[in-house]
C-alpha positions in Angstrom: 53.7 248.6 10.0 51.2 250.0 12.4 48.3 247.8 13.5 45.3 248.3 11.2 41.8 249.0 12.5 39.7 245.8 12.2 36.0 245.5 11.4 33.6 242.6 11.1 31.9 241.9 7.7 29.1 239.2 7.8 30.1 236.0 5.9 27.3 236.4 3.4 28.8 239.7 2.3 32.3 238.5 1.9 33.8 239.2 -1.6 34.7 236.3 -3.9 37.7 238.1 -5.5 40.2 240.9 -4.9 39.0 244.1 -6.5 35.4 243.7 -5.5 33.7 246.4 -3.5 31.7 245.6 -0.4 29.5 247.8 1.8 29.9 248.0 5.5 26.8 249.2 7.4 25.2 249.4 10.8 27.3 249.7 14.0 30.6 248.6 12.3 30.3 251.5 9.7 29.4 254.0 12.4 32.4 252.9 14.4 34.6 253.2 11.4 33.4 256.6 10.3 32.2 258.4 13.5 34.4 256.9 16.2 37.6 256.2 14.4 37.1 259.0 11.8 38.4 256.7 9.0 39.0 258.6 5.7 39.0 257.7 2.1 42.0 255.8 0.8 42.8 254.4 4.2 43.5 250.7 4.5 41.6 248.6 7.1 41.3 244.9 8.0 38.1 243.0 7.7 37.2 239.5 8.8 34.1 237.4 8.6 34.5 235.2 11.7 34.7 232.0 9.6 38.3 232.0 8.8 38.5 234.7 6.1 40.3 238.1 6.5 41.6 240.7 4.2 43.0 244.2 3.6 40.5 246.7 2.1 40.8 250.2 0.9 38.1 252.7 1.8 36.6 254.1 -1.4 33.7 256.0 0.1 32.5 256.6 3.6 29.5 258.3 5.2 28.0 258.3 8.7 26.2 255.0 8.4 28.0 253.2 5.6 31.4 252.6 4.0 32.3 251.2 0.6 35.6 249.2 0.6 37.6 247.5 -2.1 39.2 244.2 -1.4 43.0 244.5 -1.9 44.3 241.3 -0.4 42.2 238.3 0.7 43.2 235.3 2.8 41.4 232.2 4.0 42.4 230.0 6.9 41.3 226.3 7.1 39.1 224.9 9.8 41.1 223.8 12.8 41.5 220.0 13.2 42.0 220.3 16.9 40.6 222.5 19.6 38.7 222.8 22.9 34.9 223.3 23.3 33.6 224.1 26.8 30.2 222.9 28.0 29.3 225.1 30.9 26.3 224.6 33.2 23.9 227.5 32.8 23.7 230.1 35.5 22.8 233.8 36.0 26.1 235.5 36.1 27.5 238.9 35.3 30.8 237.2 34.6 29.5 235.6 31.4 30.7 238.4 29.2 34.2 238.0 30.6 34.2 234.4 29.7 33.0 234.9 26.1 35.9 237.4 25.6 38.4 234.9 26.9 37.2 232.1 24.7 38.1 234.2 21.7 41.4 235.5 23.1 42.6 232.0 24.1 41.5 230.5 20.8 38.7 228.2 22.0 36.7 226.4 19.4 33.3 226.8 21.1 31.0 227.3 24.1 28.0 225.2 24.9 25.7 226.4 27.7 23.6 223.5 29.1 20.8 223.2 31.6 22.0 221.6 34.8 19.9 220.5 37.7 21.6 223.2 39.9 21.4 225.9 37.2 20.1 229.3 38.3 17.3 230.3 36.0 16.1 228.9 32.7 18.5 228.4 29.8 17.6 230.5 26.7 16.4 228.5 23.7 18.9 230.1 21.4 22.2 232.0 21.9 21.6 235.7 22.4 22.9 238.1 19.7 24.7 240.1 22.4 26.8 237.0 23.2 28.0 236.8 19.6 28.7 240.5 19.7 31.1 239.9 22.6 32.9 237.4 20.4 33.2 239.9 17.6 34.5 242.7 19.8 37.1 240.3 21.3 38.2 239.1 17.9 38.7 242.7 16.7 40.9 243.4 19.7 43.1 240.3 19.5 43.2 239.7 15.7 41.3 236.4 15.6 40.0 235.3 12.3 37.4 232.8 13.5 34.5 233.2 16.0 33.9 230.3 18.3 30.8 228.1 17.9 28.1 229.1 20.3 25.2 226.8 21.3 22.6 226.3 24.0 21.6 222.8 24.8 18.4 222.0 26.7 17.5 218.6 28.1 20.2 218.5 30.8 23.0 215.9 30.5 21.1 214.0 27.9 21.4 217.0 25.6 25.2 216.9 26.1 25.4 213.2 25.5 23.7 213.6 22.2 26.5 215.9 21.0 29.4 213.9 22.4 29.9 211.9 19.3 31.2 214.9 17.5 34.3 215.0 19.7 37.4 212.9 19.9 37.9 213.3 23.7 35.4 214.1 26.4 36.3 215.1 30.0 34.3 215.8 33.1 36.0 218.6 35.2 34.8 217.4 38.6 35.6 218.2 42.3 35.0 214.7 43.6 37.7 212.3 44.8 37.1 210.1 41.8 38.6 212.8 39.7 42.3 212.4 40.5 43.8 212.8 37.0 45.0 216.4 36.5 43.9 217.9 33.2 47.0 218.6 31.1 47.9 220.6 28.0 48.6 217.4 26.1 45.1 216.1 26.8 43.6 219.2 25.2 45.9 219.6 22.1 45.0 216.5 20.1 41.7 216.3 18.2 38.4 217.9 19.1 38.0 218.0 22.8 34.9 218.6 25.0 35.3 219.6 28.7 32.1 219.8 30.8 32.0 222.2 33.6 29.2 222.4 36.2 27.2 225.4 37.1 27.9 227.6 40.2 26.5 225.0 42.5 28.4 222.1 41.0 27.2 218.8 39.5 24.4 216.8 40.8 25.7 213.3 41.5 23.2 211.8 39.0 24.5 214.1 36.3 28.1 213.1 37.0 27.2 209.4 37.0 25.5 209.7 33.5 28.6 211.4 32.1 30.9 208.8 33.5 28.8 206.0 32.3 28.9 207.5 28.8 32.7 207.5 28.8 33.6 211.0 29.9 36.9 210.8 31.7 36.9 212.6 35.1 39.7 215.1 35.6 40.7 217.5 38.3 41.6 221.2 37.8 43.7 221.3 41.0 43.3 221.6 44.7 41.3 224.9 44.7 37.5 225.0 44.2 37.3 227.3 41.2 34.4 229.5 40.1 33.0 228.3 36.8 34.6 231.2 34.8 37.9 230.6 36.4 37.7 226.9 35.6 36.8 227.7 32.0 39.8 230.1 31.6 42.1 227.6 33.2 41.1 224.9 30.6 41.4 227.4 27.7 44.9 228.4 28.9 46.0 224.7 29.1 44.7 224.1 25.6 46.5 227.1 24.2 49.7 226.1 25.9 49.4 222.6 24.5 48.8 223.9 21.0 51.8 226.2 21.1 54.0 223.4 22.5 53.1 221.2 19.5 53.8 223.8 16.9 
């Protein structure tokens, strides 16, 4: 069976039962009708980013809207394990690349935090364009769930306030004290948080606070990695570990 075109339907619009008709509007409808030239009676795949997906038949379509009937619905449970990355904020053109890779490599979430060496001020809330990157990546790779996305002000203290939600917390650090290599097995059991510094690295006081709070220092190898390379490395290890366990 050929791969079906996929579109995002907001969770609040998701049908409760098969046979219900939903309306797709906005950019997704324009993409369906204008770009992909989808016609009546075609079957497409929809997902809501929260674990639900389904096959839908196009009943009516216009330039800015499409009415679709739910044919087959499926729901996937929340993952019990997974990796969340806490990345020191910085002005970077490579952020979009990172957001795409978080989806493709099945990360649970991304936290941007304000570090002492951050370049620029961290936005109060995640930008809508960041979530759109998640959506586009999920459509491409077939993901059913969008990662959680948060911004945390308040420096390290803001991160520490969130640490209780995770089973394991690691500090990816370039210092000599970090001599334990991060491994797939360390990232495949429970909910895991890995903190990565900004472009200029951690301030010593930040690292000390994280260590005192119980974050385990780990190394990502002998090379000094850019922040987005470090993030993708961690995500790859986590995905490998999850596949090895299955």
